[in-house]
Every structure is written in structure tokens, then in C-alpha cells.
Backbone bond lengths (Angstrom), bond angles and torsions (degrees), N, CA, C in turn:
res aa  C-N    CA-C-N  psi(-1)  N-CA   C-N-CA  omega(-1)  CA-C   N-CA-C  phi
1 I - - - 1.460 - - 1.518 106.96 -
2 C 1.324 115.81 124.34 1.465 122.61 178.28 1.526 107.58 -113.09
3 D 1.323 116.45 103.78 1.465 121.72 -176.93 1.527 109.10 -105.64
4 E 1.330 116.15 102.96 1.475 122.65 -177.25 1.532 110.26 51.12
5 S 1.319 115.54 40.82 1.469 121.41 -172.43 1.525 114.41 -67.67
6 V 1.329 118.73 -20.09 1.459 119.77 -179.03 1.528 112.93 -123.52
7 S 1.313 117.82 4.11 1.468 120.66 -172.37 1.523 114.01 -63.57
8 A 1.322 118.68 -30.53 1.466 121.07 -177.35 1.534 112.65 -95.15
9 L 1.316 116.93 5.19 1.467 120.24 -175.57 1.521 112.10 -92.59
10 D 1.307 115.83 151.31 1.454 123.56 170.98 1.534 108.11 -57.01
11 V 1.315 117.24 147.25 1.465 122.07 -173.70 1.534 112.35 -56.69
12 S 1.320 118.05 -41.38 1.468 119.36 -178.73 1.524 111.37 -68.81
13 I 1.327 117.69 -38.47 1.470 121.02 176.81 1.525 109.46 -69.29
14 Q 1.328 116.26 -38.99 1.464 121.30 177.64 1.531 109.72 -56.84
15 A 1.321 116.78 -46.57 1.469 120.88 -179.73 1.527 111.13 -62.56
16 Q 1.320 117.42 -40.34 1.461 120.60 179.15 1.521 111.22 -63.26
17 V 1.329 116.51 -44.12 1.468 120.53 -179.91 1.528 110.28 -64.74
18 L 1.331 117.07 -45.47 1.472 120.30 -178.94 1.525 110.82 -63.65
19 N 1.328 117.07 -41.72 1.468 120.03 177.80 1.524 111.21 -63.15
20 L 1.327 117.03 -41.24 1.468 120.40 177.65 1.528 110.77 -63.52
21 L 1.326 117.58 -44.20 1.468 120.63 177.90 1.527 110.86 -60.05
22 N 1.326 117.13 -41.13 1.468 120.25 178.27 1.531 111.78 -66.57
23 E 1.329 116.84 -39.82 1.472 119.84 176.59 1.523 110.66 -60.58
24 L 1.325 116.62 -45.57 1.468 121.02 179.43 1.525 111.19 -63.65
25 K 1.336 115.32 -38.17 1.477 119.95 178.43 1.528 110.16 -59.50
26 H 1.321 116.27 -46.97 1.459 119.90 -177.75 1.525 112.61 -73.48
27 E 1.316 117.08 -39.40 1.465 120.37 -177.79 1.522 112.97 -69.25
28 F 1.334 116.64 -39.57 1.459 120.11 -173.98 1.527 114.18 -112.98
29 G 1.341 116.98 0.52 1.468 120.03 179.33 1.518 112.99 72.11
30 F 1.331 116.84 28.62 1.467 120.42 179.46 1.517 111.44 -65.13
31 T 1.302 114.41 153.87 1.464 122.45 169.29 1.518 106.81 -121.39
32 Y 1.326 116.78 134.76 1.464 121.28 178.69 1.518 109.79 -115.17
33 I 1.300 115.22 145.70 1.462 121.41 161.10 1.520 103.17 -101.38
34 F 1.320 116.68 111.41 1.455 122.07 -172.02 1.523 108.36 -111.09
35 I 1.322 116.53 111.19 1.462 122.39 -176.89 1.521 108.34 -104.17
36 S 1.338 116.50 124.00 1.459 119.87 -179.35 1.523 110.01 -159.71
37 H 1.331 115.27 152.87 1.458 120.34 172.76 1.535 110.57 -85.98
38 D 1.323 116.95 -11.21 1.463 122.96 -175.10 1.538 109.31 -96.92
39 L 1.339 115.58 101.58 1.468 119.34 -176.08 1.521 113.04 -66.11
40 S 1.337 118.28 -24.69 1.470 118.24 177.13 1.528 110.54 -66.95
41 V 1.323 116.95 -36.75 1.465 121.13 176.47 1.524 109.76 -68.82
42 V 1.323 116.69 -43.81 1.470 120.51 179.54 1.524 109.92 -60.44
43 K 1.325 116.74 -44.44 1.469 120.45 179.74 1.532 110.96 -61.80
44 F 1.326 116.97 -40.76 1.467 121.10 178.90 1.526 111.76 -62.83
45 M 1.326 116.20 -35.49 1.463 120.97 -174.20 1.525 114.29 -93.03
46 S 1.326 118.07 -19.57 1.467 119.81 -164.85 1.516 113.47 -122.70
47 D 1.328 114.92 142.18 1.464 120.93 170.72 1.520 110.08 -82.60
48 R 1.337 114.97 -34.27 1.466 121.13 -179.80 1.517 108.12 -130.24
49 M 1.327 116.49 148.94 1.454 119.76 179.26 1.516 111.93 -139.16
50 I 1.316 113.44 157.37 1.463 122.58 172.86 1.516 106.05 -122.46
51 V 1.322 117.23 129.58 1.465 122.05 174.80 1.515 107.12 -104.08
52 M 1.345 114.80 125.51 1.466 119.97 -178.20 1.521 110.26 -120.10
53 K 1.312 115.29 150.32 1.463 122.63 174.82 1.516 107.11 -139.44
54 E 1.321 116.33 123.82 1.462 121.92 178.57 1.529 111.68 53.36
55 G 1.346 116.04 39.21 1.461 121.62 176.16 1.512 115.24 79.74
56 K 1.322 118.08 4.71 1.463 121.63 -179.83 1.528 109.37 -117.40
57 I 1.338 115.18 139.87 1.460 120.68 179.05 1.521 109.80 -70.77
58 Q 1.330 115.19 125.51 1.463 121.74 176.41 1.521 111.06 -90.15
59 E 1.335 115.34 -41.85 1.461 120.55 175.45 1.522 109.14 -165.28
60 Y 1.315 115.44 160.45 1.461 121.11 178.27 1.508 108.78 -151.60
61 G 1.328 115.05 154.80 1.452 120.18 177.96 1.515 111.22 152.01
62 D 1.315 116.03 -158.78 1.448 123.64 -179.76 1.531 110.34 -61.57
63 S 1.323 117.13 129.21 1.463 121.51 -176.08 1.522 112.32 -59.07
64 D 1.334 117.67 -45.24 1.464 120.49 179.91 1.519 111.29 -61.83
65 E 1.330 117.03 -40.29 1.461 121.11 -179.64 1.529 111.06 -66.86
66 I 1.312 117.14 -45.82 1.469 120.23 179.16 1.519 109.86 -62.05
67 Y 1.310 116.50 -43.49 1.463 121.31 -177.76 1.535 111.33 -64.56
68 S 1.323 117.56 -40.69 1.468 120.44 -177.00 1.519 113.29 -86.80
69 N 1.332 117.04 -21.87 1.466 119.97 -176.42 1.537 109.92 -145.94
70 P 1.342 117.41 68.34 1.469 119.30 -176.93 1.530 111.54 -63.27
71 A 1.322 115.64 140.27 1.469 121.46 -177.29 1.525 112.70 -86.20
72 T 1.334 117.13 -17.68 1.470 118.94 -176.97 1.522 111.12 -124.46
73 D 1.316 115.85 154.56 1.465 121.05 175.72 1.523 110.96 -62.00
74 Y 1.316 116.94 -36.02 1.464 121.20 -179.43 1.529 110.43 -61.32
75 T 1.319 116.82 -46.59 1.471 120.21 178.88 1.519 110.28 -63.87
76 R 1.304 117.11 -41.34 1.472 121.50 177.79 1.524 110.22 -58.63
77 K 1.340 117.47 -42.83 1.463 121.13 179.03 1.530 111.61 -63.85
78 L 1.329 116.76 -39.50 1.465 119.70 177.19 1.530 110.85 -63.46
79 I 1.311 116.74 -43.06 1.465 120.80 179.62 1.526 110.37 -66.66
80 D 1.327 116.64 -42.81 1.465 120.52 -179.98 1.524 112.11 -65.63
81 A 1.325 117.84 -22.64 1.468 121.86 -179.68 1.530 112.55 -78.95
82 I 1.330 117.19 -9.51 1.463 120.36 179.85 1.527 108.60 -71.76
83 P 1.350 116.71 124.85 1.476 118.84 179.10 1.530 111.09 -59.55
84 K 1.306 115.83 137.84 1.467 121.64 178.59 1.525 109.02 -97.09
85 G 1.345 115.13 131.19 1.459 120.57 175.45 1.455 111.85 71.73
């Protein structure tokens, strides 16, 4: 379980940690429960995601699909809050 495991890290260190976690996932067949407020990090790490608000599931499914076509305004706001560039 990775609960905000990279949120306080410098961006370059964050990338190194995420890449290492992905390498371990592929090499050993690991499964992670990755908890984060940053949907770009969740999308990078996850094949499937659940978006929650106040302890209730807002939507769930394929990460790429949710990211490209969010079903709720809340998910859209989270995606729109991701800094561009």
C-alpha cells in the first residue's frame, strides 16, 4: 500500500521512485494500492483507478478512460488541477 508515498518528494526524486516501483511491479508481478491526490501520478502507476470524494466512490474503471473521459465533475476538477508543463 502506497499512501501519498511520493507527494512530499522533489519531482526528480518522485520520478525515480515511481520508475523503481513500476520496474518492481513488472519484474515481480507486484500489485499496488496507490493512494494519491495527484491523478497524473495515479495514472502513471495504475491500470485501473477509483476516484473517491468524502469516502464515497465517484467513479472507477480503466485509468486511461477515466483520465480522457471523466464521468463526474469532481474527477474533471481533479484532472484540471494538474499543472500543465
